[in-house]
N, CA, C and O atoms as a DFTB+ gen file, in Angstrom:
696 C
 N C O
     1  1      49.894      -9.123      35.846
     2  2      50.256      -8.637      35.510
     3  2      50.900      -7.189      36.238
     4  3      52.058      -6.819      36.048
     5  1      50.172      -6.657      36.871
     6  2      50.643      -6.184      38.177
     7  2      50.547      -4.643      37.746
     8  3      51.140      -3.617      38.081
     9  1      49.427      -4.994      36.762
    10  2      49.046      -2.718      36.644
    11  2      50.117      -2.743      35.935
    12  3      50.204      -1.524      35.791
    13  1      51.180      -3.232      35.264
    14  2      52.240      -2.258      34.221
    15  2      52.208      -2.310      33.255
    16  3      53.153      -1.568      32.984
    17  1      51.806      -2.657      32.278
    18  2      50.701      -2.654      31.677
    19  2      50.443      -1.234      30.441
    20  3      50.176      -1.146      29.243
    21  1      50.579      -0.756      31.022
    22  2      49.430       1.111      30.900
    23  2      51.174       2.239      30.422
    24  3      52.296       2.400      30.900
    25  1      50.234       2.819      29.030
    26  2      51.280       3.724      28.696
    27  2      51.159       4.902      29.936
    28  3      50.903       5.040      31.132
    29  1      51.486       5.517      28.895
    30  2      52.340       7.370      29.053
    31  2      50.461       7.861      29.502
    32  3      50.480       9.082      29.348
    33  1      50.024       7.743      29.636
    34  2      48.510       8.892      29.915
    35  2      48.358      10.262      29.057
    36  3      47.266      10.827      28.996
    37  1      49.496      10.763      28.406
    38  2      50.194      11.384      27.879
    39  2      49.891      10.881      25.995
    40  3      49.740      11.544      24.969
    41  1      49.911       9.732      26.231
    42  2      49.129       8.277      24.779
    43  2      48.432       8.573      24.924
    44  3      48.155       8.552      26.123
    45  1      47.135       9.294      23.814
    46  2      45.870       9.260      24.429
    47  2      45.212       9.305      22.878
    48  3      45.681       9.978      21.959
    49  1      43.890       8.345      22.779
    50  2      43.005       9.143      21.146
    51  2      42.721      10.278      21.180
    52  3      42.170      11.111      21.900
    53  1      43.743      10.038      19.221
    54  2      43.549      11.362      18.259
    55  2      42.226      12.068      18.671
    56  3      42.016      13.180      19.156
    57  1      41.234      10.834      18.239
    58  2      39.402      11.384      18.351
    59  2      38.761      10.799      19.485
    60  3      39.408       9.891      20.006
    61  1      37.222      11.187      20.214
    62  2      36.379      10.868      21.064
    63  2      36.106      10.061      20.037
    64  3      36.107      10.272      18.824
    65  1      35.841       8.982      20.755
    66  2      35.082       7.570      20.654
    67  2      36.575       7.007      20.248
    68  3      36.374       5.888      20.720
    69  1      37.643       6.935      19.840
    70  2      38.045       5.619      18.833
    71  2      38.435       4.959      20.301
    72  3      38.385       5.443      21.432
    73  1      38.966       3.266      19.676
    74  2      38.799       2.173      20.548
    75  2      39.897       1.420      19.863
    76  3      40.264       2.195      18.980
    77  1      40.572       0.407      19.793
    78  2      41.525      -0.393      19.486
    79  2      41.780      -1.206      19.877
    80  3      42.338      -1.070      20.966
    81  1      41.587      -2.828      19.307
    82  2      41.999      -4.399      20.239
    83  2      43.106      -5.138      19.323
    84  3      42.694      -5.476      18.213
    85  1      43.776      -5.286      19.475
    86  2      44.727      -6.453      18.316
    87  2      46.020      -7.085      18.919
    88  3      46.382      -6.854      20.073
    89  1      46.484      -7.650      18.318
    90  2      47.862      -7.459      18.582
    91  2      49.452      -6.568      17.635
    92  3      49.600      -6.031      16.537
    93  1      50.095      -6.768      18.497
    94  2      51.670      -5.686      18.467
    95  2      51.594      -6.217      17.731
    96  3      51.379      -7.427      17.797
    97  1      51.870      -4.922      15.616
    98  2      53.049      -4.918      14.829
    99  2      53.544      -3.851      15.264
   100  3      52.971      -2.761      15.254
   101  1      55.703      -4.289      16.084
   102  2      55.899      -3.040      15.811
   103  2      56.624      -2.338      15.461
   104  3      57.236      -2.930      14.572
   105  1      57.104      -1.136      15.599
   106  2      57.639      -0.426      14.666
   107  2      58.909       0.747      16.000
   108  3      58.841       1.151      17.161
   109  1      60.397       0.863      14.248
   110  2      61.148       1.528      15.304
   111  2      61.827       2.431      14.908
   112  3      62.839       2.002      14.352
   113  1      61.720       4.047      14.935
   114  2      61.813       4.781      14.198
   115  2      62.728       5.571      14.564
   116  3      63.319       5.310      15.613
   117  1      63.164       6.988      13.641
   118  2      63.570       7.336      14.466
   119  2      62.756       8.552      14.729
   120  3      61.535       8.411      14.657
   121  1      63.518      10.408      15.192
   122  2      62.129      11.698      16.351
   123  2      61.644      11.803      14.570
   124  3      62.402      12.241      13.704
   125  1      60.064      11.237      14.276
   126  2      59.842      12.270      13.299
   127  2      59.895      11.678      12.365
   128  3      60.237      12.495      11.510
   129  1      59.745      10.441      11.770
   130  2      60.715       9.933      10.352
   131  2      58.998       8.628      10.397
   132  3      58.414       7.927      11.224
   133  1      58.909       8.904       9.312
   134  2      57.822       7.811       8.516
   135  2      58.253       6.872       8.132
   136  3      57.605       5.919       8.566
   137  1      59.197       6.526       7.395
   138  2      59.847       5.223       6.109
   139  2      59.031       3.816       6.652
   140  3      58.203       3.008       6.232
   141  1      60.246       4.222       8.489
   142  2      59.654       2.758       8.584
   143  2      57.585       1.619       8.423
   144  3      57.092       0.503       8.257
   145  1      57.208       3.291       8.678
   146  2      55.164       2.674       8.797
   147  2      55.107       2.965       7.403
   148  3      53.922       2.779       7.127
   149  1      55.680       3.302       6.399
   150  2      55.219       2.988       5.561
   151  2      55.936       1.200       4.857
   152  3      55.225       0.251       4.524
   153  1      57.316       1.241       4.821
   154  2      57.350      -0.026       5.007
   155  2      56.487      -0.898       6.409
   156  3      56.850      -2.072       6.327
   157  1      55.569      -0.741       7.546
   158  2      55.264      -1.423       7.814
   159  2      53.742      -2.716       7.173
   160  3      53.416      -3.896       7.298
   161  1      53.210      -1.284       6.400
   162  2      52.122      -1.322       5.865
   163  2      52.203      -2.358       4.828
   164  3      51.286      -3.043       4.373
   165  1      53.134      -2.360       4.606
   166  2      53.259      -3.793       3.404
   167  2      53.525      -4.924       4.246
   168  3      53.478      -6.021       3.690
   169  1      53.760      -4.894       5.312
   170  2      53.611      -6.635       5.883
   171  2      52.559      -6.444       6.861
   172  3      52.512      -7.591       7.305
   173  1      51.749      -5.847       7.457
   174  2      50.876      -5.734       8.267
   175  2      50.126      -6.622       8.393
   176  3      49.590      -6.808       7.300
   177  1      49.601      -7.616       9.458
   178  2      48.318      -7.890       9.146
   179  2      46.979      -7.660       8.890
   180  3      46.626      -7.281      10.007
   181  1      46.313      -7.636       8.429
   182  2      44.243      -7.618       8.783
   183  2      44.152      -7.661      10.238
   184  3      43.965      -8.862      10.434
   185  1      44.174      -6.885      11.799
   186  2      43.492      -6.836      12.700
   187  2      45.275      -6.419      13.282
   188  3      45.807      -7.264      14.002
   189  1      45.654      -5.817      13.117
   190  2      47.051      -5.485      13.508
   191  2      47.218      -4.556      14.554
   192  3      46.027      -4.398      14.823
   193  1      47.673      -4.002      15.149
   194  2      47.830      -2.449      15.666
   195  2      49.127      -2.759      15.755
   196  3      49.779      -3.593      16.383
   197  1      49.499      -1.385      14.521
   198  2      50.950      -1.383      14.402
   199  2      51.119      -0.021      14.706
   200  3      50.598       0.984      14.222
   201  1      52.563      -0.303      16.266
   202  2      52.638       0.152      17.525
   203  2      53.968       1.205      17.581
   204  3      54.637       0.284      18.050
   205  1      55.053       2.451      17.510
   206  2      55.510       2.587      16.253
   207  2      56.351       3.349      17.845
   208  3      55.701       3.501      18.879
   209  1      57.652       3.689      17.746
   210  2      57.983       4.062      19.505
   211  2      59.052       5.204      17.977
   212  3      59.961       4.820      17.242
   213  1      58.608       6.108      18.036
   214  2      58.692       7.811      17.359
   215  2      60.152       8.440      18.014
   216  3      60.848       9.193      17.333
   217  1      60.689       7.895      19.957
   218  2      60.923       8.039      19.933
   219  2      60.648       9.677      21.098
   220  3      61.358      10.670      21.255
   221  1      59.146       9.232      21.768
   222  2      58.500      11.042      22.249
   223  2      58.845      11.933      21.496
   224  3      59.422      12.756      22.208
   225  1      58.839      12.454      19.925
   226  2      58.521      13.234      19.412
   227  2      57.204      13.852      19.104
   228  3      56.428      13.094      18.522
   229  1      56.661      15.350      19.421
   230  2      56.336      15.937      19.116
   231  2      56.410      17.238      17.412
   232  3      55.654      17.914      16.713
   233  1      57.449      16.977      17.506
   234  2      57.605      18.176      16.608
   235  2      57.150      17.664      14.756
   236  3      56.931      18.426      13.814
   237  1      57.139      16.552      14.766
   238  2      56.948      16.132      13.576
   239  2      55.228      14.861      13.440
   240  3      55.034      14.354      14.545
   241  1      54.343      14.472      12.554
   242  2      53.480      13.802      12.868
   243  2      53.964      12.605      11.819
   244  3      54.329      12.698      10.647
   245  1      53.810      11.296      12.792
   246  2      54.442      10.501      12.009
   247  2      52.568      10.282      10.832
   248  3      53.035       9.648       9.886
   249  1      51.989      10.346      10.705
   250  2      50.864       9.764      10.227
   251  2      49.691      11.006      10.576
   252  3      49.555      11.868      11.445
   253  1      48.802      10.465       9.126
   254  2      48.351      11.236       9.208
   255  2      47.224      11.192       8.315
   256  3      46.983       9.994       8.463
   257  1      46.145      11.678       7.308
   258  2      44.537      10.789       7.087
   259  2      45.250       9.848       6.123
   260  3      44.780       8.723       5.952
   261  1      46.409      10.252       5.448
   262  2      46.740       9.624       4.051
   263  2      46.706       7.794       4.150
   264  3      46.028       6.929       3.595
   265  1      47.873       7.785       5.212
   266  2      48.481       6.858       6.271
   267  2      47.860       6.106       6.245
   268  3      48.095       4.976       5.817
   269  1      45.995       6.878       7.103
   270  2      44.589       5.848       8.034
   271  2      44.307       5.557       6.881
   272  3      43.865       4.425       6.687
   273  1      44.428       6.247       6.026
   274  2      43.386       5.724       4.553
   275  2      43.821       4.901       4.628
   276  3      43.360       4.164       5.500
   277  1      44.960       4.390       3.850
   278  2      45.671       3.408       3.442
   279  2      45.854       1.683       4.613
   280  3      45.971       0.503       4.283
   281  1      45.808       2.224       5.699
   282  2      45.760       1.584       7.058
   283  2      44.292       0.582       6.815
   284  3      44.051      -0.614       6.978
   285  1      43.917       1.143       6.593
   286  2      41.724       1.317       6.823
   287  2      41.830       0.128       5.196
   288  3      41.435      -0.984       4.844
   289  1      42.268       0.761       4.897
   290  2      42.166      -0.469       3.369
   291  2      42.655      -1.771       3.901
   292  3      42.165      -2.896       4.005
   293  1      43.645      -1.294       4.162
   294  2      44.743      -2.740       4.667
   295  2      43.820      -3.681       5.382
   296  3      43.945      -4.856       5.038
   297  1      42.383      -3.275       6.850
   298  2      42.669      -3.746       7.428
   299  2      43.165      -3.212       8.921
   300  3      42.830      -3.680      10.009
   301  1      43.911      -2.282       8.704
   302  2      44.636      -2.699      10.254
   303  2      44.421      -2.647      11.413
   304  3      44.907      -3.674      11.885
   305  1      44.177      -2.326      11.838
   306  2      43.267      -1.921      13.050
   307  2      43.531      -0.772      13.734
   308  3      42.502      -0.101      13.651
   309  1      44.189      -0.298      14.240
   310  2      44.755       1.684      14.473
   311  2      46.168       0.906      15.315
   312  3      46.513      -0.168      15.808
   313  1      46.763       2.613      15.007
   314  2      48.121       2.411      16.016
   315  2      48.132       3.644      16.912
   316  3      47.570       4.705      17.187
   317  1      49.173       2.784      17.198
   318  2      49.710       3.547      19.510
   319  2      50.976       4.392      18.691
   320  3      51.791       3.967      17.872
   321  1      50.823       5.496      19.152
   322  2      52.339       6.479      18.672
   323  2      53.103       7.066      20.215
   324  3      52.749       8.006      20.927
   325  1      54.264       6.107      20.381
   326  2      54.744       7.620      20.798
   327  2      55.763       8.591      19.631
   328  3      56.946       8.503      19.299
   329  1      54.846       9.345      19.310
   330  2      55.256      10.408      18.420
   331  2      54.231      10.634      18.698
   332  3      53.433      10.103      19.471
   333  1      54.166      12.145      17.538
   334  2      52.730      12.736      16.967
   335  2      51.823      12.688      15.606
   336  3      52.295      12.300      14.537
   337  1      50.263      13.193      15.785
   338  2      49.699      12.561      14.760
   339  2      49.121      14.095      14.124
   340  3      48.899      15.165      14.691
   341  1      49.013      13.732      12.909
   342  2      47.782      14.958      12.687
   343  2      46.461      14.768      11.954
   344  3      45.755      13.802      12.241
   345  1      46.139      15.538      11.134
   346  2      44.665      15.310      10.325
   347  2      43.910      15.008      11.323
   348  3      42.727      14.868      11.015
   349  1      44.382      14.732      13.298
   350  2      43.522      14.227      13.702
   351  2      42.112      13.855      12.711
   352  3      42.105      12.934      11.893
   353  1      40.796      14.893      13.010
   354  2      39.556      15.241      12.819
   355  2      39.660      14.226      11.372
   356  3      38.916      13.255      11.508
   357  1      40.313      14.223      10.193
   358  2      39.809      13.195      10.040
   359  2      40.054      12.365       9.593
   360  3      39.879      12.040       8.419
   361  1      40.816      11.470      10.953
   362  2      41.116      10.242      10.784
   363  2      40.042       9.439      12.112
   364  3      40.077       8.231      12.348
   365  1      39.165      10.416      12.824
   366  2      37.766      10.123      12.957
   367  2      36.474       9.771      12.619
   368  3      35.491       9.137      13.001
   369  1      37.243      10.988      11.065
   370  2      36.029      10.158      10.105
   371  2      35.932       9.438       9.391
   372  3      34.820       9.021       9.067
   373  1      37.347       8.876       8.710
   374  2      37.684       7.300       8.632
   375  2      37.382       6.887       9.702
   376  3      37.225       5.718       9.351
   377  1      37.143       6.877      10.849
   378  2      37.625       5.579      11.880
   379  2      38.914       5.043      11.766
   380  3      38.782       3.918      12.248
   381  1      39.257       5.080      11.664
   382  2      41.109       5.120      11.721
   383  2      41.626       5.727      13.180
   384  3      41.963       6.907      13.271
   385  1      41.665       4.722      14.432
   386  2      42.148       4.472      15.178
   387  2      43.520       4.905      15.459
   388  3      44.450       4.306      14.919
   389  1      43.773       6.060      16.389
   390  2      45.050       6.486      16.431
   391  2      44.995       7.339      18.062
   392  3      44.273       8.243      18.481
   393  1      46.188       6.508      18.723
   394  2      46.799       7.102      20.123
   395  2      47.962       7.694      19.621
   396  3      48.635       7.220      18.705
   397  1      48.265       9.027      20.393
   398  2      48.922       9.111      19.669
   399  2      49.772      10.427      21.082
   400  3      48.908      11.153      21.572
   401  1      50.711      10.594      21.443
   402  2      51.149      11.716      22.497
   403  2      51.172      12.914      21.992
   404  3      51.307      13.660      22.962
   405  1      51.102      13.745      20.721
   406  2      50.421      14.926      20.106
   407  2      49.911      14.739      19.089
   408  3      49.937      13.727      18.389
   409  1      49.210      16.084      18.869
   410  2      49.170      15.977      17.508
   411  2      49.620      17.933      17.179
   412  3      49.504      18.963      17.843
   413  1      50.065      17.638      16.011
   414  2      51.018      18.883      15.271
   415  2      49.954      18.722      13.976
   416  3      49.133      17.808      13.897
   417  1      50.135      19.813      12.955
   418  2      50.097      20.061      11.892
   419  2      50.923      20.094      10.530
   420  3      50.539      20.390       9.398
   421  1      53.063      19.416      11.314
   422  2      54.476      19.881      10.569
   423  2      54.055      17.614      10.063
   424  3      53.712      16.523      10.519
   425  1      54.337      18.127       9.245
   426  2      54.271      17.016       8.600
   427  2      55.870      15.931       8.261
   428  3      56.764      16.432       7.579
   429  1      55.984      14.893       8.665
   430  2      57.519      13.888       8.589
   431  2      58.705      13.768       7.960
   432  3      59.120      14.682       7.247
   433  1      59.202      12.948       8.094
   434  2      60.147      13.158       7.322
   435  2      60.409      11.624       6.698
   436  3      60.036      10.760       7.491
   437  1      60.966      11.096       5.456
   438  2      60.690      10.408       5.056
   439  2      62.251       9.655       4.194
   440  3      62.484       9.448       3.002
   441  1      63.212       9.368       5.664
   442  2      64.575       8.810       4.954
   443  2      64.786       7.771       5.943
   444  3      65.788       7.200       5.515
   445  1      64.441       7.194       6.998
   446  2      64.491       5.852       7.758
   447  2      65.641       6.823       8.754
   448  3      65.488       8.043       8.825
   449  1      66.672       6.183       9.418
   450  2      66.388       4.206       9.438
   451  2      65.345       3.832      10.404
   452  3      64.842       4.459      11.336
   453  1      65.089       2.286       9.801
   454  2      64.254       1.997      11.097
   455  2      63.678       0.323      11.503
   456  3      64.175      -0.579      10.829
   457  1      63.062       0.091      12.151
   458  2      63.128      -1.582      12.538
   459  2      61.799      -1.852      12.280
   460  3      61.012      -0.927      12.081
   461  1      61.415      -3.139      12.259
   462  2      60.106      -4.119      12.342
   463  2      60.011      -5.307      12.644
   464  3      60.326      -6.358      12.085
   465  1      59.459      -4.996      13.761
   466  2      59.012      -6.535      14.190
   467  2      60.320      -6.142      15.457
   468  3      60.676      -7.184      16.007
   469  1      60.835      -5.277      15.829
   470  2      61.673      -5.720      17.556
   471  2      61.236      -5.421      18.471
   472  3      60.424      -4.505      18.335
   473  1      61.439      -5.920      19.876
   474  2      60.766      -5.314      20.784
   475  2      61.702      -3.585      20.602
   476  3      62.860      -3.197      20.443
   477  1      59.937      -2.827      20.793
   478  2      60.372      -1.258      21.190
   479  2      59.725      -1.400      23.094
   480  3      59.328      -2.216      23.926
   481  1      60.029       0.122      22.876
   482  2      59.470       0.925      24.341
   483  2      58.575       1.546      23.443
   484  3      58.768       1.683      22.235
   485  1      57.071       2.109      24.421
   486  2      56.461       2.941      24.302
   487  2      55.414       3.392      25.696
   488  3      54.499       2.838      26.304
   489  1      56.188       4.812      25.796
   490  2      55.119       5.514      26.836
   491  2      55.240       4.146      27.649
   492  3      54.411       3.320      28.031
   493  1      56.517       4.249      27.742
   494  2      58.130       3.894      29.391
   495  2      56.982       1.958      28.489
   496  3      56.459       2.347      27.445
   497  1      56.904       1.596      28.543
   498  2      56.058      -0.061      28.655
   499  2      56.613      -0.468      26.922
   500  3      56.402       0.056      25.828
   501  1      57.798      -2.263      27.617
   502  2      57.887      -2.283      26.725
   503  2      56.762      -3.463      26.339
   504  3      55.952      -4.132      26.981
   505  1      57.335      -3.298      24.327
   506  2      56.153      -3.853      24.123
   507  2      57.136      -4.788      22.916
   508  3      58.361      -4.727      22.811
   509  1      56.285      -5.557      22.161
   510  2      57.376      -7.158      21.506
   511  2      55.906      -7.057      20.467
   512  3      54.780      -6.577      20.595
   513  1      56.737      -7.885      19.287
   514  2      55.765      -8.266      18.543
   515  2      55.417      -9.557      18.921
   516  3      56.119     -10.486      19.320
   517  1      53.678      -9.426      18.646
   518  2      52.426     -10.093      19.101
   519  2      51.434      -9.596      20.190
   520  3      50.206      -9.613      20.270
   521  1      52.437      -9.144      21.003
   522  2      51.485      -8.792      21.873
   523  2      50.122      -7.992      22.442
   524  3      50.450      -6.917      21.940
   525  1      49.108      -7.746      22.966
   526  2      47.962      -7.255      22.879
   527  2      48.041      -5.829      23.383
   528  3      48.475      -5.263      24.386
   529  1      47.406      -5.474      22.198
   530  2      46.823      -4.489      22.401
   531  2      45.482      -3.673      22.970
   532  3      44.689      -3.766      22.033
   533  1      44.950      -3.054      23.846
   534  2      43.301      -2.603      23.862
   535  2      43.307      -0.532      24.203
   536  3      43.172       0.102      25.249
   537  1      43.422      -0.301      23.458
   538  2      43.119       1.627      23.901
   539  2      41.606       1.902      23.613
   540  3      40.695       1.459      22.914
   541  1      41.789       2.653      24.325
   542  2      40.218       4.110      24.718
   543  2      40.581       4.585      25.517
   544  3      41.612       4.517      26.186
   545  1      39.126       5.528      25.527
   546  2      38.964       6.572      26.106
   547  2      40.319       7.039      27.789
   548  3      40.739       7.989      28.449
   549  1      40.407       5.763      27.671
   550  2      41.574       5.752      29.627
   551  2      42.072       6.588      28.724
   552  3      42.065       7.813      28.604
   553  1      42.741       5.217      27.775
   554  2      44.505       5.324      27.889
   555  2      44.784       4.186      26.742
   556  3      44.016       4.030      25.792
   557  1      45.881       3.469      26.923
   558  2      46.583       2.551      26.336
   559  2      47.044       0.987      26.955
   560  3      48.130       1.192      27.499
   561  1      46.804      -0.004      27.057
   562  2      47.469      -1.013      28.016
   563  2      47.809      -2.312      27.033
   564  3      46.939      -2.806      26.316
   565  1      48.919      -2.713      27.073
   566  2      49.701      -3.431      26.713
   567  2      49.385      -4.774      27.528
   568  3      48.977      -4.594      28.676
   569  1      49.544      -6.342      27.005
   570  2      49.619      -7.841      28.014
   571  2      50.160      -8.231      26.892
   572  3      49.777      -8.490      25.752
   573  1      51.589      -8.202      27.745
   574  2      52.532      -9.405      27.042
   575  2      51.648     -10.168      25.942
   576  3      50.447     -10.166      26.211
   577  1      52.042     -10.875      24.655
   578  2      51.657     -12.166      24.326
   579  2      51.121     -13.771      25.358
   580  3      50.122     -14.458      25.568
   581  1      52.171     -13.708      25.629
   582  2      52.777     -14.780      27.390
   583  2      50.911     -14.816      27.626
   584  3      49.998     -15.362      27.007
   585  1      50.984     -13.860      28.940
   586  2      50.160     -13.536      29.463
   587  2      48.188     -13.052      28.549
   588  3      47.137     -12.412      28.505
   589  1      48.962     -13.908      28.137
   590  2      47.167     -12.834      27.404
   591  2      46.394     -13.388      28.177
   592  3      45.565     -12.765      28.841
   593  1      46.661     -15.625      28.238
   594  2      45.572     -15.622      28.536
   595  2      45.203     -15.532      30.156
   596  3      44.023     -15.659      30.485
   597  1      46.211     -15.315      31.146
   598  2      45.468     -16.090      32.531
   599  2      45.118     -13.914      32.780
   600  3      44.476     -13.427      33.711
   601  1      45.837     -13.069      31.554
   602  2      45.287     -11.457      31.855
   603  2      43.490     -11.758      32.249
   604  3      42.717     -11.292      33.086
   605  1      43.329     -13.217      30.678
   606  2      42.132     -12.063      29.890
   607  2      41.021     -12.762      31.118
   608  3      40.115     -12.145      31.678
   609  1      41.446     -14.405      31.358
   610  2      40.799     -14.894      32.665
   611  2      40.483     -13.878      33.648
   612  3      39.313     -13.647      33.953
   613  1      41.492     -13.239      34.179
   614  2      41.086     -12.373      35.354
   615  2      40.537     -11.045      34.957
   616  3      40.745     -10.237      35.861
   617  1      39.996     -10.589      34.076
   618  2      40.048      -9.230      33.464
   619  2      38.174     -10.052      33.730
   620  3      37.382      -9.339      34.346
   621  1      37.800     -11.081      33.372
   622  2      36.378     -11.241      33.023
   623  2      36.386     -11.716      34.322
   624  3      36.064     -12.464      33.399
   625  1      36.414     -12.192      35.809
   626  2      36.176     -11.940      36.367
   627  2      35.951     -10.981      37.468
   628  3      35.316     -11.281      38.480
   629  1      36.747      -9.235      37.150
   630  2      37.342      -8.076      37.415
   631  2      36.162      -7.761      36.725
   632  3      35.769      -6.683      37.169
   633  1      35.005      -8.401      35.391
   634  2      34.060      -8.498      34.679
   635  2      32.556      -8.359      35.314
   636  3      31.592      -7.652      35.018
   637  1      32.764      -9.239      36.207
   638  2      31.407      -9.833      36.962
   639  2      31.434      -9.577      37.993
   640  3      30.396      -9.025      38.357
   641  1      32.387      -9.741      38.975
   642  2      32.160      -8.826      40.460
   643  2      32.079      -7.469      39.729
   644  3      30.994      -6.888      39.751
   645  1      32.816      -7.073      39.275
   646  2      31.766      -4.828      38.455
   647  2      30.136      -5.375      38.592
   648  3      29.149      -5.203      39.307
   649  1      30.422      -5.885      37.807
   650  2      28.671      -6.319      38.143
   651  2      27.982      -7.074      38.227
   652  3      27.201      -7.571      37.415
   653  1      28.261      -7.325      39.596
   654  2      27.402      -7.121      40.882
   655  2      27.709      -6.113      41.387
   656  3      26.756      -5.436      41.772
   657  1      28.848      -5.648      41.581
   658  2      28.501      -4.792      43.047
   659  2      27.808      -3.778      42.199
   660  3      27.260      -2.962      42.941
   661  1      27.595      -3.475      40.798
   662  2      26.616      -1.924      40.396
   663  2      25.409      -2.418      40.251
   664  3      24.591      -1.603      39.822
   665  1      24.973      -3.600      40.487
   666  2      23.353      -4.219      40.452
   667  2      23.315      -3.925      41.566
   668  3      22.243      -3.388      41.843
   669  1      24.433      -4.074      42.936
   670  2      23.953      -3.421      44.344
   671  2      23.922      -2.549      44.830
   672  3      23.664      -2.453      46.030
   673  1      24.238      -1.355      43.874
   674  2      24.678      -0.113      44.208
   675  2      23.383       0.280      43.301
   676  3      23.181       1.402      43.766
   677  1      22.669       0.153      42.605
   678  2      21.279       0.414      41.816
   679  2      20.585       0.300      43.083
   680  3      20.060       1.287      43.597
   681  1      20.534      -1.468      43.904
   682  2      18.860      -1.438      44.176
   683  2      19.763      -0.356      46.270
   684  3      19.382       0.231      47.282
   685  1      20.811      -0.763      45.681
   686  2      20.283       0.812      47.162
   687  2      20.237       1.952      46.651
   688  3      20.453       2.872      47.439
   689  1      19.918       2.362      45.043
   690  2      19.438       3.748      45.106
   691  2      17.978       3.525      44.917
   692  3      17.152       4.355      45.297
   693  1      17.715       2.610      44.437
   694  2      15.851       2.178      44.098
   695  2      15.058       2.851      45.372
   696  3      13.834       2.754      45.458
């Protein structure tokens, strides 16, 4: 992957400890409008991460506690927004991971248009339906579905190598 899947670092967890992993369900919407997100909630599958190109707009939240609650009840794994969120503390209380560019109290429009399941750009990275999305305190990474097995194998090798290096460091400290 050559480290190309990391989203813009301004897209961050909306509450401490938020983590998400799963296949992308992609949404394109106009700035500040969440009609397409409501449509996505009707067809996304449990375990999906709803990834939204909200045009990077920070003036209106694309979702908050109510959509987060609906998503949690439907088994949605979380959200990644190239846009803003609101009700961050409430989202943390219900355990709905949301990664967003900003937090604002201003609510959304609900007029559309929007598109579902199309390839979008989020945080400078192309995201297609079914790509693997992983987010934590360090940010969000997207792995193309076609590369997922190779990347998982490479990640396991890095994990093993780093475990050995940690052990060597711990040995020196003793």
